[in-house]
Every structure is written in C-alpha cells, then in structure tokens.
C-alpha positions as a Python dict, from the first residue, in 0.01 Angstrom:
ca = {
    (1, 'M'): (0, 0, 0),
    (2, 'I'): (288, -205, 158),
    (3, 'H'): (187, -554, 232),
    (4, 'P'): (258, -651, 602),
    (5, 'T'): (485, -936, 497),
    (6, 'A'): (714, -713, 294),
    (7, 'F'): (1049, -614, 450),
    (8, 'I'): (1162, -244, 417),
    (9, 'H'): (1503, -159, 553),
    (10, 'P'): (1476, 147, 787),
    (11, 'S'): (1725, 340, 560),
    (12, 'A'): (1519, 278, 246),
    (13, 'I'): (1279, 556, 117),
    (14, 'V'): (945, 444, -19),
    (15, 'E'): (727, 724, -138),
    (16, 'T'): (355, 741, -50),
    (17, 'G'): (169, 567, -321),
    (18, 'A'): (416, 293, -406),
    (19, 'V'): (278, -69, -399),
    (20, 'I'): (500, -325, -230),
    (21, 'D'): (358, -678, -244),
    (22, 'E'): (396, -975, 4),
    (23, 'Q'): (738, -1111, 78),
    (24, 'A'): (912, -837, -119),
    (25, 'F'): (1243, -722, 27),
    (26, 'I'): (1375, -363, 10),
    (27, 'G'): (1729, -338, 130),
    (28, 'P'): (1926, -52, 266),
    (29, 'F'): (1944, 284, 97),
    (30, 'C'): (1692, 198, -176),
    (31, 'Y'): (1467, 462, -322),
    (32, 'I'): (1116, 362, -454),
    (33, 'G'): (912, 629, -627),
    (34, 'A'): (535, 691, -567),
    (35, 'A'): (417, 538, -895),
    (36, 'V'): (624, 208, -863),
    (37, 'K'): (469, -133, -812),
    (38, 'I'): (690, -423, -683),
    (39, 'G'): (552, -770, -711),
    (40, 'A'): (573, -1053, -447),
    (41, 'G'): (900, -1194, -366),
    (42, 'T'): (1111, -939, -547),
    (43, 'V'): (1436, -858, -379),
    (44, 'L'): (1621, -521, -397),
    (45, 'K'): (1956, -585, -248),
    (46, 'S'): (2067, -231, -170),
    (47, 'H'): (2116, 119, -305),
    (48, 'V'): (1867, 52, -596),
    (49, 'V'): (1668, 330, -741),
    (50, 'I'): (1325, 251, -903),
    (51, 'N'): (1144, 552, -1016),
    (52, 'G'): (859, 671, -1255),
    (53, 'M'): (571, 453, -1356),
    (54, 'T'): (748, 121, -1314),
    (55, 'T'): (602, -213, -1254),
    (56, 'L'): (810, -512, -1160),
    (57, 'G'): (653, -867, -1132),
    (58, 'C'): (727, -1148, -896),
    (59, 'D'): (1058, -1290, -770),
    (60, 'N'): (1298, -1055, -937),
    (61, 'Q'): (1637, -998, -785),
    (62, 'I'): (1782, -652, -829),
    (63, 'F'): (2144, -599, -732),
    (64, 'Q'): (2297, -275, -593),
    (65, 'F'): (2333, 45, -779),
    (66, 'S'): (2084, -46, -1047),
    (67, 'S'): (1850, 234, -1183),
    (68, 'I'): (1521, 144, -1319),
    (69, 'G'): (1243, 359, -1458),
    (70, 'E'): (1433, 692, -1464),
    (71, 'C'): (1403, 957, -1727),
    (72, 'N'): (1531, 841, -2062),
    (73, 'Q'): (1818, 998, -2251),
    (74, 'D'): (1611, 1098, -2566),
    (75, 'L'): (1636, 1486, -2607),
    (76, 'K'): (1270, 1484, -2717),
    (77, 'Y'): (1156, 1357, -2380),
    (78, 'Q'): (978, 1625, -2184),
    (79, 'G'): (876, 1429, -1876),
    (80, 'E'): (565, 1269, -2012),
    (81, 'A'): (401, 979, -1828),
    (82, 'T'): (568, 678, -1987),
    (83, 'R'): (648, 350, -1830),
    (84, 'V'): (873, 49, -1764),
    (85, 'L'): (714, -299, -1738),
    (86, 'I'): (930, -592, -1616),
    (87, 'G'): (802, -943, -1578),
    (88, 'D'): (897, -1219, -1322),
    (89, 'R'): (1224, -1402, -1218),
    (90, 'N'): (1464, -1155, -1386),
    (91, 'R'): (1812, -1120, -1243),
    (92, 'I'): (1932, -762, -1286),
    (93, 'R'): (2282, -724, -1164),
    (94, 'E'): (2496, -427, -1040),
    (95, 'H'): (2475, -83, -1219),
    (96, 'V'): (2206, -190, -1478),
    (97, 'T'): (2007, 96, -1609),
    (98, 'I'): (1666, 55, -1767),
    (99, 'H'): (1493, 376, -1889),
    (100, 'R'): (1118, 458, -1944),
    (101, 'G'): (970, 493, -2290),
    (102, 'T'): (878, 797, -2494),
    (103, 'M'): (568, 933, -2640),
    (104, 'Q'): (723, 893, -2987),
    (105, 'G'): (776, 519, -2935),
    (106, 'A'): (559, 263, -2757),
    (107, 'Q'): (549, 469, -2438),
    (108, 'V'): (683, 176, -2247),
    (109, 'T'): (1010, -16, -2215),
    (110, 'T'): (914, -397, -2164),
    (111, 'I'): (1130, -679, -2024),
    (112, 'G'): (974, -1023, -2001),
    (113, 'H'): (1049, -1310, -1787),
    (114, 'D'): (1364, -1502, -1667),
    (115, 'N'): (1626, -1276, -1811),
    (116, 'L'): (1972, -1219, -1686),
    (117, 'L'): (2110, -871, -1720),
    (118, 'M'): (2477, -866, -1620),
    (119, 'V'): (2677, -574, -1487),
    (120, 'N'): (2642, -232, -1652),
    (121, 'A'): (2392, -359, -1901),
    (122, 'H'): (2177, -72, -2048),
    (123, 'I'): (1826, -94, -2174),
    (124, 'A'): (1724, 232, -2344),
    (125, 'H'): (1377, 376, -2404),
    (126, 'D'): (1103, 189, -2581),
    (127, 'C'): (1294, -143, -2603),
    (128, 'V'): (1122, -475, -2596),
    (129, 'V'): (1315, -767, -2448),
    (130, 'G'): (1160, -1114, -2457),
    (131, 'N'): (1206, -1407, -2223),
    (132, 'R'): (1511, -1599, -2109),
    (133, 'C'): (1764, -1354, -2263),
    (134, 'I'): (2118, -1305, -2136),
    (135, 'F'): (2298, -965, -2169),
    (136, 'A'): (2661, -995, -2066),
    (137, 'N'): (2849, -719, -1898),
    (138, 'N'): (2814, -371, -2064),
    (139, 'A'): (2572, -486, -2333),
    (140, 'T'): (2386, -190, -2461),
    (141, 'L'): (2064, -139, -2647),
    (142, 'G'): (1973, 181, -2815),
    (143, 'G'): (1623, 303, -2814),
    (144, 'H'): (1327, 104, -2976),
    (145, 'V'): (1538, -212, -3002),
    (146, 'Q'): (1360, -551, -2999),
    (147, 'V'): (1537, -857, -2868),
    (148, 'D'): (1341, -1181, -2897),
    (149, 'D'): (1326, -1491, -2671),
    (150, 'F'): (1654, -1676, -2579),
    (151, 'A'): (1883, -1419, -2741),
    (152, 'I'): (2227, -1375, -2594),
    (153, 'I'): (2404, -1033, -2629),
    (154, 'G'): (2785, -1066, -2565),
    (155, 'G'): (2977, -833, -2346),
    (156, 'M'): (3064, -479, -2456),
    (157, 'S'): (2828, -523, -2764),
    (158, 'A'): (2597, -242, -2875),
    (159, 'I'): (2268, -264, -3070),
    (160, 'H'): (2169, 38, -3286),
    (161, 'Q'): (1830, 199, -3248),
    (162, 'F'): (1531, 28, -3409),
    (163, 'C'): (1719, -300, -3473),
    (164, 'I'): (1563, -644, -3412),
    (165, 'V'): (1752, -931, -3275),
    (166, 'G'): (1587, -1260, -3341),
    (167, 'M'): (1515, -1555, -3120),
    (168, 'H'): (1805, -1782, -3022),
    (169, 'V'): (2056, -1544, -3163),
    (170, 'M'): (2414, -1510, -3025),
    (171, 'V'): (2578, -1176, -3057),
    (172, 'G'): (2941, -1222, -3000),
    (173, 'G'): (3122, -988, -2753),
    (174, 'C'): (3245, -647, -2866),
    (175, 'S'): (3016, -638, -3172),
    (176, 'G'): (2827, -335, -3320),
    (177, 'V'): (2490, -448, -3444),
    (178, 'S'): (2349, -178, -3714),
    (179, 'Q'): (2103, -395, -3883),
    (180, 'D'): (1854, -666, -3799),
    (181, 'V'): (1987, -1013, -3690),
    (182, 'P'): (1768, -1307, -3811),
    (183, 'P'): (1675, -1588, -3569),
    (184, 'Y'): (1906, -1881, -3483),
    (185, 'I'): (2227, -1737, -3609),
    (186, 'V'): (2562, -1625, -3465),
    (187, 'A'): (2648, -1254, -3532),
    (188, 'Q'): (2993, -1112, -3466),
    (189, 'G'): (3201, -814, -3542),
    (190, 'N'): (3173, -427, -3601),
    (191, 'H'): (2961, -395, -3797),
    (192, 'A'): (2823, -748, -3714),
    (193, 'S'): (2818, -1018, -3978),
    (194, 'P'): (2652, -1359, -3977),
    (195, 'Y'): (2880, -1659, -3873),
    (196, 'G'): (2647, -1946, -3925),
    (197, 'I'): (2396, -2120, -3708),
    (198, 'N'): (2387, -2093, -3327),
    (199, 'M'): (2423, -2466, -3314),
    (200, 'K'): (2543, -2500, -2964),
    (201, 'G'): (2256, -2283, -2823),
    (202, 'L'): (1992, -2472, -3036),
    (203, 'K'): (2116, -2809, -2919),
    (204, 'Q'): (2105, -2702, -2557),
    (205, 'H'): (1744, -2622, -2608),
    (206, 'H'): (1679, -2965, -2745),
    (207, 'F'): (1602, -2884, -3112),
    (208, 'S'): (1578, -3213, -3302),
    (209, 'P'): (1818, -3305, -3581),
    (210, 'T'): (1536, -3254, -3828),
    (211, 'D'): (1473, -2898, -3703),
    (212, 'L'): (1848, -2823, -3716),
    (213, 'K'): (1868, -2941, -4069),
    (214, 'A'): (1573, -2718, -4165),
    (215, 'I'): (1736, -2421, -4003),
    (216, 'E'): (2050, -2482, -4191),
    (217, 'Q'): (1856, -2508, -4509),
    (218, 'A'): (1687, -2165, -4436),
    (219, 'Y'): (2023, -2015, -4351),
    (220, 'R'): (2160, -2128, -4694),
    (221, 'I'): (1856, -1973, -4865),
    (222, 'L'): (1909, -1648, -4684),
    (223, 'Y'): (2287, -1622, -4715),
    (224, 'R'): (2417, -1853, -4973),
    (225, 'S'): (2163, -1869, -5255),
    (226, 'S'): (2228, -1530, -5419),
    (227, 'K'): (1849, -1484, -5448),
    (228, 'M'): (1678, -1149, -5437),
    (229, 'L'): (1496, -1049, -5120),
    (230, 'H'): (1144, -1133, -5257),
    (231, 'E'): (1279, -1465, -5384),
    (232, 'I'): (1421, -1536, -5045),
    (233, 'K'): (1092, -1460, -4864),
    (234, 'S'): (902, -1685, -5114),
    (235, 'A'): (1151, -1981, -5065),
    (236, 'L'): (1140, -1947, -4680),
    (237, 'K'): (764, -1944, -4689),
    (238, 'Q'): (746, -2256, -4890),
    (239, 'L'): (1000, -2422, -4659),
    (240, 'A'): (808, -2308, -4347),
    (241, 'Q'): (487, -2490, -4482),
    (242, 'Q'): (696, -2809, -4464),
    (243, 'Q'): (909, -2734, -4145),
    (244, 'A'): (734, -2521, -3888),
    (245, 'V'): (1074, -2437, -3724),
    (246, 'V'): (1146, -2209, -4025),
    (247, 'Q'): (843, -1976, -3960),
    (248, 'P'): (1040, -1749, -3734),
    (249, 'F'): (1254, -1662, -4048),
    (250, 'V'): (940, -1572, -4238),
    (251, 'D'): (793, -1365, -3952),
    (252, 'F'): (1119, -1189, -3887),
    (253, 'L'): (1155, -1070, -4242),
    (254, 'K'): (807, -925, -4233),
    (255, 'R'): (907, -725, -3914),
    (256, 'S'): (1248, -621, -4039),
    (257, 'T'): (1275, -243, -4138),
    (258, 'R'): (1652, -182, -4123),
    (259, 'G'): (1748, -474, -4351),
    (260, 'V'): (1934, -792, -4225),
    (261, 'I'): (2302, -821, -4143),
    (262, 'R'): (2518, -951, -4430),
}
C-alpha cells in the first residue's frame, strides 16, 4: 500500500493498511494510522500525527506537530467511524488540529483546495472549509461551521458552532463570530459586527467596478435599508436577476439558520 517512490523516514510509524501514494514524503517521527490515505506529492515535515479515516489529496504540506483526524472533542462522540477529507495543495502549519466528524453531523470534516492554515488553527468536527481560504494564527472553528471560498479568518478569532462565513469575507483579528457572516463583507469585534465591503480583497480578485457597485448596493439593502428580512430577500433576489454577482447574498440567506451579524 506504500508506493515505491514514496519516502518514509526510518523513525516514522506507518500502520499496516495505510495508503501512501507516489512521491509522498513522510518525515521523521510521524505517525500514520491504518485507515489513512495520503495523496501523491504530499509532504509531512516531521512529528505529524494523522489518524482515523483520513484522506489527504495531492501536494499538501503538513508542518511539524500537526494532528489530523483524531477523535473530536464532542462529548457525544463514542468512537464511531467518521472521517476527515482534505483536498489538494493545502499548507497546514505547525500545531494545527483538524478533528473527525460526528454521527450527529455530516460524519465528515471537509477541507477543500489551496488553503493556508497558520500556526495553532483549529478545525472542529463536521466543519466544511472551501477553497483558497486563509486562517491566521490561533483561528478557531467550533463544530459544524461552514467557511466558503476565499474567506480570511484573522488571528485569535473564534467562530461559534453552526455559523456560516460567506465567500470573500474578512473576519478581523480577535473577533468572536456568533452569527452568520454574509459574503463579501468585513466583520470585526466581539461579538462581530459588519464593517462594510471587503473592497481590498475583491479588487485583488479582479472584481469589476460594475460588480463592486452591485455588491455595495446589496450591502445597503441588507444593512442600511431598515427593511424586514422578507423584504430584504425579495430586493436582493430582484437585484441578482440584473447583477449575477449578488446571487451569493441570495443563496446565503437561504442557508442561514443563526441569523446574520448586525
């Protein structure tokens, strides 16, 4: 189950049954459990623990003392066969912890592609992280959190269980997020409040002036119009028919269960 081109340091422990694909690198003092699958080109620097039913895609970099796929911290968890699924080209820095799912949730903790998880970030059970997200040092997700593509979670920030963080959101450092954060905005504080559009991030991703204007209009409908929620949803739906870039607002409000930050 270990590809002949994979490198396994003599001090590493790889349990029988683990799958290690071509050109993978397992550094010194790593531990790989029997149900783990590691994709081609993935590098484990050293002292990394990957356990449980965990699958890593290709070309990930896992830095020392990270722990992936271990038992979650939900007191209801009784050792059920739940999973962690990680995509390609993620950079997972020192001391990051990613826990397996629960039977009460989706039964899997999922991380997409091209994410950067900085030192001490924590991804709890049943979370879903999209693509090209950045978690700064000590960023923490409670269980069942969803973080959409291109979101940035600032250092020392915590996201409450079951919250949703929309695409292209910037959560400022030291924030406490206890409700859902709509797409494209900046959130800051404890408890986090909206601070306008993430204009710098959107410009870096080459949003057109027309798109930016439409997003600003959607933001005003959501936060400056004094409309009731059903009126806001209707107004955003009408705007999205003219400007497709607003559709994520519409979709987000359909998904939201905890209410949006105010």
